N, C-alpha and C positions, 0 to 999 in steps of 0.2 A: 672792127670794134669802134665803138662811137668814142671820140676824143672830146672831151669838154673844152670849150673856147671861153675866154673872158669876154663876156658881153656887157651890153648896158644893164644897169640896176633895174629890175622889173618888179621891185618890191611892192609897188602901189600902181592902182591904175584909176581911171576915172570913177570907177564905181567903189573905188575904196578897198579892193581886194587885191593881193598878189596874183600873177599868172599861175603861180603854183595852185592857189585856192580855187582856180575855174577848174582843174581837174581832180581837185580832191574828192569828190563823189565817187569818180570812176575808180581812183586808188584805193579808196575804202572799200569799194566792191570787189577789186581784184583780191584784195587781202580776205575779204570773206569767202570768196569763191575757191580761193587756193586750197582750203581745207574740205571742200565740199565737192567741186567740181573742177579739178584741176585744168583740164583740156581747155574749158570755158575761160578760166582764169589765165591762161596764156594767151589767148586769143585778145581778150580785152586789154590785157598789160601791152602786149605788142602795139596795138592800136594807140594806147597812150604814149608809148615810147615814141612812136612815129610822129604824133602830134607835138610832144615836146621837143623832138630835134628840129621841126618845123617852125616852132616858135623861136628856136635858139635861147631858151631860158635854161640857164645851168641848173637853177634849184630845182626846176620842174623835172629836168633830164635825171637828176639823182634820185628824185623820188620815183619817178617811172622805172628807171634802172633797177631800183631797190626792189620794187613791186614785181617787175618782170621775173628777177632773180628768184624771189620767193616763189612764184608761179611754177617756174620750171623745177626748182627744187622739189614742190609737191608732186609734180608730174613725173619725177624720178630721173631727170636730164640733168645731171651733176654738171656735165661740161658746158652746156649753155647757160646754166645757173651760174656758174663761175665768170663766164665771160661778161654777163650782163651786171654781177655784181662788182666786177673790176671797173665797168663803166660808171657805176654808181658811186664807187669810192672815188673815182677820178673827179667826178662833178662834185661831190661834196667837198673835197679837198680844195679844187680850185675856186669854188664859189664862197669858201669859208663857213660852210654849214657844218661846222665841228660838233655841234649838239646832235647831229643825226648820225655821226660816225658809231656810236655805240650799237646800234641796230645793225648797222653793216658789218661791224666786226664781229657781232653775234652770229650771222649768217656764215661770214667767212670761218669762223671756228668750227660751224657744223660740216661745212664742205671739207675743210681740211682734215677732220678726223675720219669722215668717210673715204677719203683717199689715202688713209695711212700716214698722213703729214702730223704725226703726233706733236712735234716740237712747235709747229706753226699753230696748230689748234689750241695747243695750251696757252701759248703767248697771246693769241688774238682773244680766247675767252677770257684771260686775266685782263687784258686792256679793255675788252667791252664793259667789264664790272665798273670800271671807273666813271662810265658817262652816264649823265642824268636821263637820257631819254630810256634807259633801261628799267623796265617795270619790275615788280616782285614775280610776275610770272616769267619775264625774259631772265631774270636771274636763277629762277629755276632751272630753266633750260641751259643757262651757261655752267652752272655748278654741275648739272648732270653730263655735259660735256667734258668738263674737267675730270669728273670722276672716271669717265671712260679713258681719258688721257693717262691718268695714273694707272689705271687698269692695265693699258696697254705698255705701260713703262714697268709692269711687274710689281707695282707698289699696290697691291690690293687692301691692304689696311687703310690707306690714306684714300684710296677710291671709296671704300665703304663709307668712311667717316664724313668725306665730302657730300655723298650722297644723302645720308641720314641727319648729319648734324648741320649741313649748309642747304641743301637743295630742298629737303622736306620743310624746314620751317618758312622759307619763301613761299612754298607751294601753298601752305598754310595762310601766310599772310596775305596772298594774294586773293583768297577766297574764290576763286575762278574754278569751276569744275574740271575745266580742260587741264589746267596746270596739276590740279589734285589728282587727277586721274593718271596723267602721263607720269607724275612722280611716283605716286603709289605703286604704280605698275613697274617702274624701273627698280624700286627698292625691293619689291617681291621678287623680281626677275634675279637681282643680285644676291638676295638670301637663297635663292634655288641654288645659285651656282655654289655657294658655301655649304649648302646641304649636301650637295654632289662631292664636294671635297671631303666632307667627313666620312663618306661612304665609300670614297676610293674610286668612284665613277669618273672615267675620263671626261673631261671638259675643256672645251678650247679656250675658256676664261681662266683656266688656272694653269695653263701650259706656261713653263719657264719661271712661275712665281714662287718665292720662298713660301714654304707653308707655315702660317702663323699658328698661335695657339687657338685651337678651334672649340666653340661650344659644341654640346650635343645636337645631334641631328634634328631632333624634335624641337629644340629652341628656335632654329632657324626657319623651320616649316611653321611654326606657330606664329612668329613674327610676320612671315610672308602672308599667311592668311589674314592677319590683321589688316594689313595693306589692302588685299584685295576686298575684304569687308567694305574698306572705305570706297574703294573704286565703285563696288556694285551701288552703294547709294548714289553715285552721280553718273552712272553710264547713261541714263535717259537724257542727260543734259549735255552730252558732247556730241560731236560729228561722228558720221558713221565711220570714217577712217580711224578715227581715235578709239572709238569704241573696238574696232577690229583688232587695233594693236594691243588694247588693254586686255581683251579675252586671249590673246594668243599668250601673254604672260600669265594670264590666270591658268590657262590650260597646261603649261609646263609645270607649274607649281603643283596643280591638282594630280597632274599625271603621276609625279614623283611620291606626293604624300598619300593619294588614295588609289592609285592604279590607273592604268590607260584607259579602260572601259568608262570610267566617269570622266575623263577628260575628253573623250573623242567627240562628244556633243558639242563641247565648248569650241574646239577647234574646227568643227564643221561650221559652227556660226561664224566664227572669226574669218575663215577662208571665204565665206559667202558674203560677209559685210566687206571685205577687202577686195573683191574681185574687179571692182572698177578704179582701184586707186593703185597706182604702180608700186609706190614705196611699200605701202602697207601690205600689198598682195605678197611680196617677196619676204617680208619680215614674218608673215603669217605662215607662208609655206615653210620656211627654214626653221622657225620656232616648232612648229608641230613635227617637222622631220627630225629635229634634235629631240624632242620628247619621245617619238617613236622609236629612235635608237636606243635611248636610255631605257626603255620599257621591253625592248627585245622585238619589236616590230620591225625587222630589218628590211623586208620588202616594201612596206609603206614608207619607211624612212628613206630609202632609195628612191622610190618614185616621187615623193614630194620635194626632195632635193634637187632632182634631176629636172623637175618642173621649174624649178626657180632659177638654176643656173643660166638659161639662155635669155631670161627677161632682161630687157635694158636697163630696168631699174637695179638689177643685181649685178651690174658691171663694177662697182666701186671694189677697191681691194679688200677693204674690210669684210664685204659679204662674201666674195670669192674664196677668202681665207677660211671662212667658218664653213662654207659649203664643202670645200676640199677635206676639211678636217673630219666632219660628220660622214662624209661618203666614204672615206677611207676605213672607217670601222663597219659601216653598214656592208660594204663589199667584202670585208674579210670575215664577216660572220656569215655571209652568203656563199663563202667559198670562192669567190673570184679573187683570187690573190693578186693576179697581173693588175687589174683595175684598182685594187686596193693600194698596192705599191705606187702606181701612177698619182692617186689622189694625195697620197702622203708625200710624194716628191713634190707635188704642186704646193701643197700647205708648206712644207719646209722652206719652199723658194720664197713664198709670200710672207712667211714669218720672218725670214732673215732680212728681207727687203723691209719689212715694217720696222724691225729692230733697228736697221741702219738709219731709216728715215725718223725714227723716234728720238734719235739722239745727235743727228746732224742738221745743220741749217742748210736746207737744199734749194730754197727758191730765189727769186732774182731780187734786183735792186729794190723794187718798189715794196716788197714784203720785209726786207730788211729795214727799210726807212720807217715802215709802220711800226714793226715788232721788236726791232733791235738788231744788232749785228751778230749776235751769238746767241746759243740757247744754254742755259745753266739749270739743271733740274733743282738743285739745291735753292736757288734764289727764288724760282718759280714756286716751289713747295713753300717756302717761308712766306712768299707774297700770299699765296693762297691761304695761309693760316693767319695772315693778319699781322706778321711781325716786321714788315718792311715799310708800309706807308708811315709817313712821320707822325708821330703824336700830335704835332701842332695842326696839321691837316684833319685828323681824326677829330680833334676837338672843335674845329671850324664846322665840319660837316655835321657833327652832333648838335651843335648849337643852331645851326641853319634849319635842321630837321624839326627841332623842337620849338622853333619861332617862326615857321612859314606864315602863320596868320598876321605876324607883326611887319611893320615896315622895317627892312633890315639894311642899314648902312655898312658899307665895307668895313669902314673904321671900327664900328661896333662889333663886327664880326672878327677882325683881327685882334681887337681888345681882348676878347674871350679866348681866342686861340693862342694869346701870349707872344704876337709876331707883330711886325710892322705891316701895314697895308700893302706895301710893296711886295714883301716877303709872302705875304698871303696869296697877292696875284700869281707870283712866281711859282708857289706849290700848286695852285688849280692848273696852271699851264701844264706843268711839269707832269702831275699826277692825273689829272682829270682830263687834260687835253682841251680845256676851254676857259675863258674867263670865269671869274667867281660869279659875276652878276649873271652870266648865262646859266651857271650851274643852278642858282637859285630861282631863276625863271622857270627852267625845265622841271625842277622838282616842285614848284608850285602848280604847274600843269599837270604833272602826274598826280598830285594829291587832290586836285579838283577833280580830275577824271574818275578817281577812287571814289570820291565822296559823292559825285552825281549819280554813280552806279549803286552805291550801297547804301547811303544815307537818306533818311527822309527829310530833306531841306530842299527849300527853293533854290533857285539859280543865284538870288541876291545872297542867301545865306551861305551858300557854298563859295561865291566870289569873296564874301569877308573872311570866311575861315581859310581862304587861300591867300590872303594878304592885299585884296583889292579892296579899295573904298569905293569904286565905281563898278557897277555891274555891266554897265555898257562896255568898259575898257575889258573888263573880265571877259566877256562874250566874244569880243573882237579878239582878243589874245588866244582865247580856246579856239575858235574857228580857224586862226591861221595855223595853229599847232596840229590840230586834230582833223580838220577838213568838215567839221559839222557844228551845228549851234549846240550849246549845252543843253537846252531842252529836250534835243532829239535822244539822249541818253539817260535823262533824269529817271532813276529808280529802276531802270529796265535790267540792272544787273544784279538784283539781291541774290545772295549765296547762301548756301546751308554750310556752316563751318563744320569741318569733319572731325571726328574724334581723334584726338593726338594719340599716336602709337607710342607705347613705352619702349624705348630703344635700349635694349640692354647692352651694357658697356662691357 
């Protein structure tokens, strides 16, 4: 594993750009390829990682390591993704690039949940939310991960609340088709699970959970179809793997609501689109297998699930647990009692392991240092629901967000937060992981990026709206942060705002 070393400051060169800037175009390309051609993304990322190590530039190593981890994650290789992510975290920590830790913690949370390390996943996701490099789209994904965590901890009411009341508003706020489709699909899938619960259909999602007061089946399916309708509006705007995943979620809802025959063509399209994308291929096979089992198509369910099991992207414990559960019912219905018993035994072993890891702090010193020395579900739940973050810090953040276009002195922010400047700095260090000035700078960059993509403004107008008196200084800072000039993204990302789904309480 690459170990970051403290080296000379390479923040500037004779050309006026950092060494990290010189590789920024390639890193942007890696992130673009990761969602479309993951194998190509891995190759390009590894070349960047090699160049970063050769240059001995810690900042560049951190960015390249993070991009490489994201590429391997897209390719379905979680073990290698975790190794490169650890290298990126080490580089960010050694170089003082604390403002980039949010994105790294976000990926860490996703990896942890796939490995059934629920306590670490929840802690990493909650910590990532405090960093300013996290966009609305990122927050949507983080809240989705948090919902899965509470689900795994048998707290389905909180999981549902987080998904619909926290993740979905962020997806809408992002106005990003990928975020909208991903979140709407997750909401539809969750509502499908609740509908199964009302019909007493065995479902891995409800095993071990206390049964809450449930709405009628039709209410859940109606809301699920509302989310699916939003997905349909944006499917042409997302990448093939994202479309494959959304169609799999659509298929499982349609199968339960309208019958397997109407869902079959949806699953066929999902499987065809996912064929070249390892993670989505496994998701499509498992979801179709689950729907086939629920619909009584047991041979088809068995065949789909057995196709998924040996694939490398199906290795994570979470996926293997779902496959074992579904196969146990399929084999039982087909009269293969011994095979059914073996699958249920496998599921029970994985379920017990998941339950243990959900409540124990099981990882090493580095993760304890990053995420705390112990795991307390009650504290995590309170933090998720906004009860732990100090009121003074919330006042400060609210004031900053409302005044990003103004010149903000820390003394002025502290005054509106009703604390001293020193206390304000301590609050940001403890709860956000970086100085208040860096938080403000990052939020301005995020706001500028959003305005460039959405608003019909010039670069100079966006600079002014983001608190810059000089368009040249704004362009310099934007390029350093995002690796591209502002004009390259101007107006490119106009979005269609989805219809808000009315969420029944």
